[in-house]
C-alpha positions as CSV (number, residue, x, y, z in Angstrom):
1,M,189.4,34.2,137.9
2,K,190.2,30.9,136.3
3,R,188.3,31.7,133.2
4,S,190.2,35.0,132.9
5,L,193.5,33.2,133.2
6,I,192.6,30.7,130.5
7,G,191.5,33.5,128.2
8,S,194.8,35.3,128.8
9,V,196.8,32.1,128.0
10,L,194.8,31.5,124.8
11,K,195.4,35.1,123.7
12,H,199.1,34.9,124.2
13,A,199.3,31.5,122.5
14,L,197.4,32.9,119.5
15,M,199.8,35.9,119.4
16,I,202.8,33.6,119.5
17,L,201.4,31.5,116.8
18,L,200.7,34.5,114.5
19,S,204.2,35.8,115.2
20,L,205.7,32.5,114.2
21,V,203.7,32.5,111.0
22,I,205.1,35.9,110.1
23,L,208.7,35.3,111.2
24,M,209.1,31.8,109.9
25,P,209.5,32.8,106.2
26,F,212.1,35.4,107.1
27,Y,213.9,32.9,109.3
28,M,213.9,30.4,106.4
29,V,215.3,32.9,104.0
30,L,218.0,34.0,106.5
31,V,219.2,30.5,107.3
32,N,219.2,29.3,103.8
33,S,221.3,32.3,102.7
34,F,224.2,30.8,104.5
35,K,223.9,27.3,103.0
36,T,225.5,25.7,100.0
37,K,223.5,25.5,96.8
38,G,222.4,21.9,97.4
39,E,221.3,22.5,101.0
40,A,219.4,25.7,100.1
41,A,217.5,23.9,97.4
42,R,215.8,21.7,100.0
43,M,214.3,24.8,101.7
44,S,214.8,23.3,105.2
45,L,214.6,25.2,108.4
46,G,217.7,23.5,109.9
47,L,221.0,25.3,110.4
48,P,223.6,25.0,107.7
49,S,226.2,22.3,108.1
50,V,228.9,24.8,107.1
51,W,228.2,28.5,107.2
52,Q,228.8,30.0,103.7
53,F,229.4,33.7,104.5
54,S,230.9,34.0,101.0
55,N,227.4,33.9,99.5
56,Y,227.0,37.5,100.4
57,A,230.3,38.5,98.8
58,V,229.3,36.7,95.6
59,V,225.9,38.5,95.6
60,V,227.4,41.9,96.1
61,E,229.9,41.4,93.3
62,Q,227.8,39.7,90.7
63,G,224.4,41.2,91.5
64,K,225.5,44.9,91.2
65,L,224.0,45.6,94.6
66,V,226.3,48.5,95.4
67,Q,225.0,50.4,92.4
68,G,221.5,49.3,93.1
69,F,221.8,50.4,96.7
70,F,222.9,53.9,95.8
71,N,220.1,54.2,93.2
72,S,217.5,53.1,95.8
73,A,219.0,55.5,98.3
74,L,218.9,58.3,95.8
75,Y,215.3,57.7,94.7
76,A,214.0,57.1,98.1
77,S,215.7,59.9,100.0
78,V,215.3,62.7,97.5
79,S,211.8,62.0,96.4
80,T,210.6,61.5,100.0
81,F,212.2,64.6,101.3
82,V,210.8,66.8,98.5
83,A,207.4,65.3,98.8
84,V,207.1,65.5,102.6
85,I,208.3,69.1,102.8
86,S,206.3,70.4,99.8
87,C,203.2,68.6,100.9
88,A,203.6,70.0,104.4
89,M,203.6,73.5,103.0
90,A,200.6,72.8,100.8
91,A,198.8,71.1,103.7
92,F,199.3,74.1,106.0
93,V,197.6,76.4,103.5
94,L,194.8,73.9,102.8
95,S,194.2,73.5,106.6
96,R,194.4,77.1,107.6
97,K,192.5,78.7,104.6
98,R,189.3,76.7,104.3
99,T,188.0,78.3,101.1
100,R,185.9,76.4,98.6
101,L,188.9,76.2,96.2
102,N,191.2,74.8,98.8
103,S,188.5,72.2,99.9
104,S,188.1,71.2,96.3
105,L,191.9,70.8,95.9
106,F,192.1,68.7,99.0
107,Y,189.5,66.3,97.8
108,F,191.1,66.3,94.4
109,F,194.3,65.2,96.0
110,L,192.5,62.4,97.9
111,I,191.4,60.9,94.6
112,G,194.9,59.7,94.2
113,L,194.5,57.4,97.1
114,F,191.8,55.4,95.3
115,F,193.1,55.1,91.8
116,P,196.2,53.2,90.6
117,L,199.0,54.8,88.8
118,N,198.6,54.8,85.0
119,Y,202.1,54.0,83.7
120,V,201.2,54.4,80.1
121,T,200.1,58.0,80.5
122,L,203.0,58.7,82.9
123,A,205.6,57.3,80.5
124,K,204.1,59.5,77.7
125,I,204.2,62.6,79.8
126,M,207.8,61.9,80.7
127,Q,208.7,61.5,77.0
128,I,207.1,64.8,76.2
129,T,209.0,66.5,79.1
130,Q,212.2,64.7,78.0
131,I,212.8,63.1,81.4
132,A,212.1,59.5,80.3
133,N,214.8,57.0,81.2
134,T,216.5,59.4,83.6
135,R,217.0,59.4,87.3
136,L,215.2,62.7,87.5
137,G,212.2,61.2,85.8
138,L,212.0,58.4,88.4
139,I,212.4,60.9,91.2
140,V,209.5,63.0,89.8
141,A,207.4,59.9,89.4
142,F,208.0,58.7,93.0
143,T,207.4,62.2,94.4
144,S,204.1,62.7,92.6
145,S,202.8,59.3,93.8
146,M,203.4,60.4,97.4
147,I,201.3,63.6,97.2
148,P,197.8,62.2,98.1
149,F,198.9,60.3,101.2
150,C,201.2,63.1,102.5
151,I,198.6,65.8,101.9
152,F,195.9,63.7,103.7
153,V,197.8,62.9,106.9
154,I,199.7,66.1,107.3
155,R,196.7,68.4,106.7
156,N,194.6,66.5,109.2
157,F,197.5,66.7,111.7
158,I,197.9,70.4,111.2
159,S,194.2,70.9,112.1
160,T,195.1,69.8,115.6
161,V,197.7,72.6,116.0
162,P,196.0,75.7,117.6
163,V,195.4,78.6,115.3
164,Q,196.4,80.9,118.1
165,L,200.0,80.1,117.4
166,D,199.6,81.5,113.9
167,E,198.0,84.6,115.2
168,A,200.6,85.2,117.9
169,A,203.4,84.8,115.4
170,T,201.7,87.1,112.9
171,I,201.3,89.8,115.6
172,D,205.0,89.5,116.3
173,G,205.7,90.3,112.7
174,A,206.5,86.8,111.4
175,S,206.2,86.3,107.6
176,P,204.3,83.3,106.2
177,L,207.5,81.4,105.5
178,K,208.9,82.2,108.9
179,L,205.6,81.2,110.6
180,F,205.7,77.8,108.8
181,F,209.3,76.9,109.1
182,Q,210.0,78.2,112.6
183,I,206.7,77.8,114.4
184,I,204.6,75.1,112.6
185,L,207.2,72.8,111.1
186,P,208.8,71.8,114.5
187,L,205.4,70.9,115.8
188,L,204.8,68.5,112.8
189,K,207.8,66.4,113.6
190,P,205.8,63.2,114.6
191,I,203.7,63.2,111.4
192,L,206.6,64.3,109.1
193,V,208.8,61.5,110.3
194,T,205.9,59.1,110.0
195,A,205.2,60.1,106.4
196,F,208.9,60.2,105.6
197,I,209.5,56.7,106.9
198,L,206.4,55.1,105.3
199,Q,207.0,56.7,102.0
200,L,210.7,56.0,102.0
201,M,210.0,52.3,102.6
202,G,207.3,52.4,99.9
203,V,209.8,53.8,97.3
204,W,212.5,51.3,98.4
205,N,210.1,48.4,97.9
206,D,208.5,49.8,94.7
207,F,209.1,47.3,91.9
208,M,206.6,48.3,89.2
209,T,207.6,52.0,88.8
210,P,211.3,51.5,88.0
211,L,210.5,48.4,85.9
212,Y,208.2,50.4,83.6
213,L,210.0,53.7,83.6
214,S,213.7,52.8,83.6
215,G,215.2,51.3,80.5
216,K,218.8,51.2,81.6
217,S,220.3,48.7,84.0
218,S,222.5,51.5,85.5
219,M,219.3,53.1,86.8
220,W,217.9,50.0,88.5
221,P,217.3,50.1,92.3
222,M,218.1,47.1,94.5
223,N,214.8,45.2,94.0
224,L,215.2,45.3,90.2
225,A,218.9,44.2,90.6
226,I,217.6,41.3,92.7
227,Y,215.0,40.4,90.0
228,N,217.7,40.4,87.3
229,F,220.1,38.4,89.5
230,F,217.3,35.9,90.2
231,G,216.8,35.4,86.5
232,K,220.5,34.5,86.1
233,E,220.9,32.5,89.3
234,K,217.4,31.0,89.8
235,S,218.8,27.6,90.6
236,S,221.2,29.0,93.2
237,W,218.7,29.7,96.0
238,N,221.4,30.4,98.6
239,L,222.5,33.4,96.5
240,V,218.9,34.5,95.8
241,F,218.2,34.4,99.6
242,A,221.3,36.3,100.4
243,D,220.3,38.9,97.8
244,I,216.9,39.2,99.4
245,I,218.3,39.7,102.9
246,L,220.6,42.5,101.7
247,N,217.6,44.3,100.2
248,V,215.5,43.9,103.4
249,I,218.2,45.1,105.9
250,P,218.0,48.8,105.0
251,V,214.2,48.9,105.2
252,L,214.1,47.0,108.4
253,A,216.7,49.3,110.0
254,I,214.8,52.4,109.0
255,Y,211.6,51.0,110.4
256,L,213.1,49.9,113.7
257,F,214.7,53.4,114.0
258,G,211.4,55.2,113.4
259,Q,208.7,52.9,114.6
260,R,208.0,55.1,117.7
261,Y,207.4,58.0,115.4
262,I,205.1,55.9,113.1
263,I,202.9,54.9,116.0
264,G,202.9,58.4,117.6
265,G,202.3,60.1,114.2
266,L,199.4,58.0,113.1
267,T,197.6,58.2,116.5
268,S,198.0,61.9,117.2
269,G,195.3,63.3,115.1
270,A,196.6,62.1,111.7
271,V,193.1,61.0,110.7
272,K,191.1,63.6,112.4
273,E,189.1,66.0,110.3
């Protein structure tokens, strides 16, 4: 009994220590974002002597964060919605019709999970299709990068849905589209929300894709706006930290809102073959 109690205390102490290791950098950034330039330069963990809430107003005005926010929201929401819905439709066909061609297509999609994105080739294709340096081009790039993951998790989740539902709906006269959107799609809510949240956060935090594929500052998402602002104000750490906090807040809010779907979606047959 005593040994079990000691083991439990040690486990909790270890978890608390690991939590502090993870939370401490975020706390440091948050606290220093309210300090003066001189105080923030010391990177201390203490509270500011005078809370400088005006730092955030300066960042929003000078860092072009409003434009960056709307760009990030546009890229993340549109590309994720298109990718998740289209991949769900494709995954339904790949799961229900286990032909040799469909099996080959599924494993072809999986290759995208193991190879990095080639920005040189992608940029050349975008130039040929005349969507380079456009918001449409970035949305297409983001959407295509989501296909392997979405196909993988959604197809394997669909395999846990009984085929008898398809047969019953077909007997009742349901068309393929009606079968998918009215019968199957509602059952996929856990994995669709999971894929949507994970991919949306991925697009929001993606730095390399817009850096290589957008040549106009008016197209920059929030993280590129932060990078540009840091280049101008690299000595003003209080403003840089405030900039970082403003970029983190939307992603953190989305994750907290959908974390129960993420846990449920990834543990409800999402990796079952």
